[in-house]
N, C-alpha and C positions, 0 to 999 in steps of 0.2 A: 474361230475367224468369222471374221465379218464377211457378208455374201458383198460380191458388186454387182452397180447397178450394169444392165446391158445397153453399150453404146453402141448407135449407127456407125455404119464402117464411111473410114474415109473418101471424099472424093476423092482423094491423091493417092491411094494405096497403089502400089506398084504389082500388086499381087492379082495373076490372071485370074478373070473370070471363067465361073464353071459355065459351059453348056446346056447345063441343065434351067427351066424356067423358074426363075427365084419367084417365094411365097411374099403376101403382102407383110410388112414390118408392124406392131403395134407402139404405141407411145404409150406405154402402160408399167407401173412398176407393181412389187409383188407385195407390197404394203400401204398401209392407208397413209393419210397425209396427218400432219401434228393436227388442224385446223378440225377435222370431223372424230379425230381421236379426242378433243377436247370436247366436243359437240357433243360425242357419244353417236353420230350417226353412220348411215352406212356411205363408204366411201368408193366410188367406180374404181379407183385405182388409173385414173387416167392422168396425163400431164400437160397442162393441168385439170384439176378434177372438175367434173360439172358443178359443183358445190360451192367453190374456190370463184370458178367462173359466175356466178350468180351473185354472190357476194360481193364480187368483184375484187376482192381478197387473193395476195401474194400465198400460193400453194406450194407449202415448205415440206419435202419427205420427211416422214418418222424416219429414225435410226431404228435398222432392223434389230428384232430380237437375239439374242444369244440363241445359236444351235445347243440343243438336247446333249447331254455327255452320258454314255451311256456307262453305268454301271460297273466297273470292273471283278470279272467275277474271282471272287478270295478262294482261294487255292488253300492246301493244307501246308503248303511250305511257307506262305506269307501266315498264318497261326502261328504255327512255331517258331516264325522269325520274330513275330510279335511278343509272343511267351517266354522266347530269349532276352527280349529288350526288357522288357517288365523286371527279370529274374537280375540284372544285370541292375536294373534302377533298385530293386528290393534288397541285394546283397550291397550294394554302396551307400545304404540308409542301416547296414545292419541287422536287420530283420530277416532276411532268409539266409539260412547257415550252410556249409559245407554236407553238414547233414541232411539237413533238409532236401540238398540239392541230390545226394544221394538217392535218398527213399522215393524220389520220382522216377528215377530212371529202373526198377524193380516193375520184375514184368515181362513177359517172351515179346510185346510188341508194343507199338505205341496206343493203341486201343486202350491196353490196361495200364498206359501210365497213367498216374494220377498225379494231377496240379494242385498244389497247395493254394488258395486262396487266402494273401494277404493284405489288409486294409489297414493303412497306414497314414498317421497324421503328423508330421514333423514335429519336434518339440521345438521347432527355431518358432513357429508360429504364436505358441504360447509363452514363451522363455522357462519354460518346465524343465526337471532336468529328462534325461530319456524314460527313466521307470516311471516318472510319475504320466510320461504321455500315453495319452486314447488311444490303444489298439486293439486289434480284432489278431486273434491268430487262430488257425483252425488245425495246429497240428495236435494229435494225440496219438497212442501209443496205438497197433494193433488195429484190428477194423475198425474200430472205435475212434468219431473222427467229432469236434467240436470245437466251439466258438469262446474264445474267453475276453469278455469284456472289462474293459478296465480306465476308469477315469476316478480322475481326483479321491484315491483310497478306494473305491465300489468298486465290486466287481460282480460281472454275471456270467455265468457259464452255460453255453446252450449247444445241445449233441447237435450232430452231424443231422436228423433230421427231425430236432425240434422249431418252434416256432418263434420264431423271435419279435410276434408277436402275439403271442397269447392271452398279453394281459387285456387286450381285447375284447372284451367276453360276445360281442356277437360275432366274430368271427374265429372262436378256440377249436369249433368242432370242424375247421375244414381241414383238407386233408392235408398231414405238416410237410409233404413233397410241394405244395402252392408254396408256402413260405419259402422252403429252399429254394426253387425256381424265382421268386420275388426278392431274394436277397440281396441283388443287385440293387434292387431299386430305391432300397434304402438309403436315403443320402448322408445320414448322421447315425454311427452307430452310438451314440451317445442317446439317443431316442429311445432306445433297449432299457435303457436305466430311467432315465427319467420316467418313459412313461409306467413302470413299474412300482417307481415307489412315490407315495406322497411325499409331500413337505411337511416339514417341521411340525408348522403353522396350523397343518390343517388338522379339522377335527372329525369328528364323526355326532356329531348334534344334530343334526340332519337327516341320517338316517333311521329308515325303522326297524332295521337290527342292528344289534350291538356288535364292534369290532371283533373278528374274528378272535381275538388274542383273549378278549374275557371269556369267549367262550370255548374256548380250551381251558384256562387257568382258574376260571370263575372270580374276576374281581371288577374293578371298577372299568364302566364300558367307554368312558369318555378319559381325556386326556388332564390330569389335574399337576399342580405345584408342588413340587416336592424341597426347596428350598428350606425349608424349618425342620425339615425331617433329618438333614443334616446334623452332625454331632458338632461339640464345639472342635475348632481348628486341633487346640492341643490333644484334645480325641480322635479327629481324623488321623495324627502323626501317630499316635497309640496304637492305633488300630490297623495302620499302614505298615508300623513296625513289626507287629505281630501276623502279621498276613507273610512277611516278606521271612519270617524265622519258622513258622509252625506250616504254614501253605504255600507257599511260591516252591521251596524245594520239591515237594511231592507232585506240582502241577505244570508248573514252566509255562502258562499262555502266554503270560506278556514279559514284558522287557522289563526288566526290576527299573535301572537309569532312565528309561523314556517316560515308564509308568509315575516315576517319584517325580520328574519335574510336572509334569502334568497333572498332577494330585498336588503338588504346590502352587501349582497357577490356579489349580481352580478353587481350593478351598481360599484364595484373597479375592476368588469374586465368584461366588455361588451363585448369584441369579444372570449370570449372564454363560453359565457353561452349557457346551452342547450335550445334545441329551444321549448321545453313548454315549461319553464321557462320564456323565451319570450317572446311565445305567452301569457301568465297571464302578464307578466310586462305591455304589452300594452293597454290590455284588461281595467287592470286599471286603467291607462294613461285615455282611453276612457271616462270608466264610469267614474270616478272625475270629467274631466271636463264637463260630461253633467249633473251633480249635481250641477253645478256654473251657477249663475249669469253672465252675459256677462259683467259687470262690476266690477265683481269677478276677473274675467277671465284675463281681463286687467292689473289689478292693482295687482295681483298676479306674470301673467306669462309675461305681458306686449306685450300680443296679444290677440285677438280678439275669441270670447267663438266659432263663425261660422270657424275660421283658425285651429283652434287646434282641435276641432272634426275632421274638414272633415283629419287633418293630422294623427291624433291616428285611425282614424277609418281604413285608407288604410292602415296604416301600420299592424294594428291586423288583418286585411283582410288576408295582404301578412305572416303575421306571421304562421297562419292559414296553408294558403298554404303550406310553407316553414315545417308546422310540419308535413301536411298530413293527416291532421283533420280527414280526411272521414275514412279512414286507422289506424290513429293511436287508438293504446290502453292504452292512458298514460291518467289519469283521469284529468290532469292541463292541456292539451289540452283540454280537454272535456268543464272544466271549463272555460275555456278562449273560446271559443265558446259561452257557455251560459251570457256571459257576454257582448260579443257582440249584444247578441239576446237583453238581456237588455236596451244597449244604443240606438238599432236597431227598436226601439217600434215606437217612433215617426216617423218614417222616411220611413220605411218598407209599401205598401200595406199590406193590411190584409190578401190575400190571398198567395201573395208572403212569410210575415210571419208565416202563418201557417204548409206551404214547409219547412223551414228552421228550424222552433222547432221539425215539425216532423222528420227533420232530427237529433235532436241533440236525441230522443227519441227513435228512432234507434240504434244510437251512442252508447247510456245509456245501451239500450238493451242488444248489442254484448257486453260488458263489464260487465255485468251482475249486474248491478244497480236497476233491478229490481227486487232481488233476497235478499234476507236478508242478510249484510256479516256473522251475528253469526253464521247462519246454515254451513260455510264454512271453521271454524277456523281461520276466520282474527283477527289479533289485533283488541282491541276496540277502538283505532284512526281511524286505515283505514273504520273498519264498519260503523263509525259514521258521518264520513268525506262522502263517499258514499252515506250513508241516505241523508243529508244535501244535495249534488247534486240532485240524482233523483229527489227529491220531489220540487226544485228550479223549474229543469225541467217541472214538472209536471203540476206546474200553468204556468208556461210559456205556454205550448201547451194548457194547458184549454182554456186562456186566446184568444188565437190565434184562437181557434176552434172556439169561440163565435163571434168572430167580423168576421171570415171569413162563416159564417152561417153553418159550421159543424156541432154541435151541441156537444153534449156530447162525448167522445171520449169513445170507447166499451172498450179498453185493459186497461183503468182509472180501470176496477173491476180486470183485470190480475194479480196483482203481488202483492207481499209479503213485500216488503219494508216497516219496520217498520219507525214512525214517528219517528225524530232525539229527542232528551232529549231537556229538556229546563235546560241547563245548560251552564256557563260561558265557553271562551276558557279557566280562568286558569284551570276549572274544568278537560282539557285534555290534553293528552301528548303523542306522540307518543310513550316513551320508556313505559306504562302502561301496567299490566297485565291483570286488575282486568276492568272492565267497569265501569266506576263511577254512582252512582245512581242519578237521575232525582231529581229535584227540584222544590216546590211549588214557585211562587211567581215570583218577580223580578229578571230578569238575563240579560246579554248580548242577550241571544237568546230569548227574551221576543216577538220581536215584531214577530218574525219566527215561535214560539210555537203558537201562537193563531191561524196564519192562517193554521198551517202543523193541528192541531186539528182542526181547520175548515173542511177543510179540507178530514180531514178521518171521519169525524160526518156524513158530508154530501154524503158521499162516502157509509158510510155504508146504508142510507135511500134513496139511488138512484133510487135503483128498486123500490121499495114501493111507490115512487112518480111517477115515470115512469111509473105505472100501472093504478093509479088512474087519470092521465088525463082523461080529460071526466067526471068524476066523481065527480058531486061540491057536493054532502055529503062526502067527503072524507076529504073536507077544515077544521073540526074539526079535524080529527085525525093527520092532516100534522099542524096545530096549537099546538097543544099539544108539537108533536116532536120538533115547534121552541123552545117553552116554555122551553123544557129538556137543548137543545142547550144552551139557557140563559141563563138560571140556571149554566151550565158547565163552559160555559165560565166569570159567576161571580165570581162563586167561586175560579178558578185556574187561572184569569187574573186582572180580572177589582181590584177587592178588593187590588189591591196590587199597583195599580198606586200611584204614586206622580202627580199630575199633575204639580210640577214645573221643573218636569224631561221631556224635548221634545219627548225624547221615548214613555215614559208612559204616555204622553196626547195622542201621535198618535196611540199607542193601546186602549185607550179608544176612539177614534172615530171610529178606524177601527172594533174593539167588535159590537159596536152601530150601526155601517154600515151594517156590517154581519145578524143583526139579522134582520133592517129593512127591507134589500134586500130579506133574507129566507121567512117573511112574505108577502111581496110585489108577490114571487111566488107564494106564498099558494094562493093566493087571484086573481091572477091574469087572465083576463077574458078569457084568452087563454086555461083557466083550464074548462073552458064550452062547450060543446059541440057548442051553438049555439054563443062562442067568447063575452060571456058576454049582449049580450041581455036581457038574463031574471034575470039579477041580483038587486038587491034591491037597494032601493034608500041609505039605511043607508049603505049596504056593501062597491058601489059606495063610498058615502062620506071619509068609512073606508079609502078604497084604494087611494083614493085623497092625502088625511092629509098622510098617508105610503108615499107614491114616493115624495110628498114635503118636509117629513123629508130627505131622503132619500141625497137629490138633496141639502139641506141646510147642514148636515153632510160634504158635500162634499166642499162645497163653504168656511163653518169653518174653515177644516182641508189645505185650501189652503190661508186662512185670514191669520191666526194667524204666527207670526214671527219667534215665538221661533222655528217654525217645516220648517223651507222656505225650508232647506239645504234636506229635505225626497219629495219636493212638485216635482221632478223629477220622483220620481217612484207612487207618490197616483195618478197623472193625467193619469196614465195608466187606473186606476181602476172610471173611472166617469162611474154611474151607466147609459147606457143609455135609457136600456128599462124603470126604472123610469122618465127619462126625455123626452120620447117618449109619456109615460101615461098623463105626467101634459099638455104636447103641444094638444094632445087629446080632453082633459076634457077643456081646456082653450078655444076651438073651441064652446064648448058648452055653458059652466060658461061664462057670460059675467060682472055682476055685484055683486057687495059685497067686502068685507071685505076681505075673502078668494082668491079670485079673485085677488086682489092689492096686497096681498100677494104672491102670485103663478107665478105674474109677476117679482118684485121684485128677484125671485130666480129664475127666468129664466136671468133676464136680467147678475147675479151676475155669474151663469153658463159659460154666452157666454165669461165673462169676465175673466174669471177663466182658462175654457177649449178654448180658442182660436182658436184651431184646428178644431174646428165645422165650422169655418166662412172661414179661408185660407185654408184650406186642400179641394179644390173644386174637387180633385180626388178623392174622396171617397163617392162614391153615397150611402151609410148608411149618412153621418153627411150633403148630398145634398137634401137629401131626406125631412132629419129634417129639415133642413132650410125652405123647401116648407112648411110642418105643421106648422111651427112659424108662415109664412106668413100669411097664412090662417087661425089661428086663429088669429092676430092682424089684418086681414082685417075686420073680423067681429068685434071684438072693436072698429075699427075706426066708423063702422056701426052703431053701437052703441052710439057712441058718437055725430054722427050726429042725432040718434033720438032722443036725449034728450036732441038738438039745445044746442051744445058743452058746456053744464055741466060739461059733460067727458071728462077727459083730454087723448087727442090721440095724442099728439106730438111725431110721432118716434121716440125710441132712436138710438142712433150710432149706436149697431147690427141690430136691421130692416134696416137701412138705408144701411149697409154695402150688406144687402144679398139682398135688392132689386137692389141694383146697379150691383150685380152679374150675376144677371138676367135682366138687362135692354137692354141685344142682342135682347132678344126676341119679339112676338107680341104681350106681355102681355097689357093689357088695363086696367087701375084702375079707379073706378069710378073718375068721372068729377068732384064733388061735394068735394071729398076728395082733402084738400091742404096738400103736402107733402112739407116739410121743405125740406134746401138746405142736400143733403145725404155728409155723409162724407166720407172723398177719402179714396180710399181701402188702405192696408197696399202697403210694397215694394213687388214687386214680387222677388221670393225665387228660386235658383236653382237646381237644381238637386240631390245635394249635399246635406250633412247635413245643413239646415237652424236655422238661430238664430232665437231666440222667436220674436213673434214681440210684440211691444210695447203695453201699459194697451190701452184700449180702453177709450176717455175723456169721461167726465160729467157722469162719474157713481159715485154711492155713496157707499163710501167708509164702508167696514162691521166694525161694533165696536163689544163690549163686549154684549151686549144687545143682539147682534146675535144670542148668546146661549139660551138664554131666548125662543127663538122660538124654540124650541125643547123639545117639550112636548109631554105627555102620552094621553092628549084628544084627541077624535074625535066632527069637527063641524059638523054644522047640515045643512049646505050649502044647498039650493033645487037647482039641475040641470035636465036637459034634459037627457033623453036616450041617451047612447051612441051609435053612427052609426052606424051598423056591419059591411059598408063598407069601416070604418074607421077602422074595428081590421082585417077584412082582410088582408086589404094591408099589417098593419102592423106586420100582422102575418107572411106574406110572408115573407116582409122585415127581421126580425127579426131568422126568417128559411133559410136564405141564398139566395132569389132570390130578388137580389138588382137591382133598374132599372139603366138604361144607363144615366150617365149625357147631358141630353138634356130640353130642354125648353117643350117638350109635358107633361112635370109634372105641368103644370101650373095651374092644374085643383085643385090640394092642397094648391093653394093659390089664386086663380083666383075668 
C-alpha cells in the first residue's frame, strides 16, 4: 500500500478545535525529489527543496518505495500441502504409483515418513515415448534407495548416499552426504551421464597413461578402425546363424529378431556402425566360432578354428576398447563384454577370469542392472533384457568365483532383479507397453529359465545351508529342500521336455545334474566337523554313487551327437568336486564291479574334459592328476598282489599324466611294468588354442550308457576315507591351491 502525503488542515473544516496549543507544522516530504535523486545529491525534503530553488527547477516529489513484506513463516501444514500437490502432479504424469504412496505412509509418525523424490522430464517435450524419456527415480527395496538415471538407451544407477558427481576427481573424496544435499542443485540429471562418459570420437593419445581398458586386458591403448576385420557379408550371415543355433538358446542375452535386423543393416554399411553394435557383432562372431569344431570352421569359412578364434578375440577386445567399455553406459557394450568372457573361460586362468567377471558385475551395477527395471517405469522390453543380461553375468561370476577359490559372492544376496520370464523372443517386442505373461513349458528360453530358477532357489536357501555347515543333523533338512527343488524342476521343465529336440535333451540332463549336485552338497564330507571321518559306510556309499552319477551325466551330455553344438558351454560346468571325490574313493576302493564302473567313468571324463591333462598351468587340474595317479598306483599294486589276475595296463590318460611328471625324481615300483606311454599332445601357444584330438584307444559311449544313471544305491564295502585327503582337498576347493612343482608326488608316489 502506498503511503499518503500529509495534507494541511482545511480552513473550512467544521471540526471543533482542541483547546491545547497547536504545534508548528513543517512543509516536508518523507523522501527525496526526482531531481535530487537523479543528481545523487542530498535532498532536504522541503517542498520545494533548496536545491530546486537554487536551480529554479520544478520540485517534483518521487514515488515512495514499496513497503517491505515480511516472509510468512512456513509451517509444517504448508509443507505437507506442497508435498501432496507435487504427489498429485506426479500421479497425473504416471510417475508415482499407489504402491509408492503406500510406502510413504509407513512408520508411526510424520518424522519417520519417507518422501520419495522423483524428477521427470515430460516426454511431450521431445516427442519420445515415455520409456525413452529421461527420468530419475529413487524407488528401491527395503532400506537401500538409489536413483536410476536413463537417457537415450543409457542408464546410470546411483545409491542413495553415493555421489552423483564423483566423476569430477577434485571432489571425489568429499563426503557423500554433501552430494546428497546438493542433489537438488543439479539442474539436468543428464549431466551425470554426459559427464562420466567420453564421446565416441575422443581418444587417449594425449594422455601420459594408457587407458584403463588396455591396462585391464593388455591390448592396444588407443582406438583403431576395425572395418577390415569384419568377415564377408555371406560369412556374417553364417556366423549369425551358427550363433542362433549353438549359442543363443544357452545365453539369451540379445533379442534375436531385433539383433538380426541390426546385423542386416550394419553389414551393408560397416564403416558407419556404432561402436556398441560393432562390439556386439565381433563378440557374436567369436562365440559362434568357439561353438564349432575345427572341421566345421574349415568347411564353412576356409580357415582353422584357432586362427578364427585368434582373429575375432583380438577384434572383440579392440572393439571393447574403442567403446571405452569400462565407462560405457550402453547395455550392448556390456553384453559384448559378457559374450567375450563366455568365450574366454577356456583360455584364461581362474583368477584372471574372476577379476574380469568382477569387472562385469561392477559395470552392471553402475548401469543399475542389480535393481529390477519394473521399479523405474522402464518399458517391458528394456526391463526384460536387463534381467537377462544381469542373470547371465551372475552365473559367470559365480562359476569364476568357485574356480578361483573365492567362495560364494556375498553380493549375490544384495540385488532385487527378478529372474527373466520363460518366454520366447516372439513374445517380446520393443514396441510393447504391457509386460508379457510368463509361460509354463517349452520355450526358446527353457534352458536359461531352468538355470535362473535353480539360481533363485539356491539363493533363497544359501544362508540356511551356510549356517548348517558343521552340523550333520541338518542333512535331513537339506535333502528335503533338494527334494522340493527337484519337484519344482519336474513340474516346470522336465515334464515338458521332448527327447527328440536337442535343447530339451540338454534341459533334461541339466536338471538331473543340478539335483544330483545339490544332493552331493548336502552330503559332502566338508559338512562334518571331522571332514567326514565319522560318516557311516552307508552314507559313504550313497555319496560315492551320487558322484558317479553326476560325472556320468556330464559324460553323456558330451557324447550325444544331437547336442554336440552345445558342448562348448557344457564343458565349463564339469563337476570337479564330484570328480575329486571319486578319485579319492578309488584310492581306497580297489576291487569290485562298482570300482570298474568308476574307472570307466574317470576315463571318459578325461576324454571329454581333456583340459584336465593339457592345461598344466591350472594348479587344480595338476593336483587332480596327482590324486588320479595315486589311486591308479594302488590299483596296480592290487593287481600285483593278485598275481596278475587283475588287469592293470594303464590307459592313455594315465600314461599322459605320468609323462608330464617324468621330469621329477619320482620312482615307481620296479615290479610294475609300464607300457609305452602315449605321446603328449601338441604344445599350444599363448593365444586361444585349438581343441586337442580325442585320446586314442577309448571306449565309445553308447546308448547303454543311459542305463547307468539309476536311482538305486550300491552296497560296496570300502575302508574309511583318510582325514588327510579331505583336509588337502578342502584347502584345494577353498582356494589354497598348490604350486605346479614335483613336490606333490606324495599324492601318487
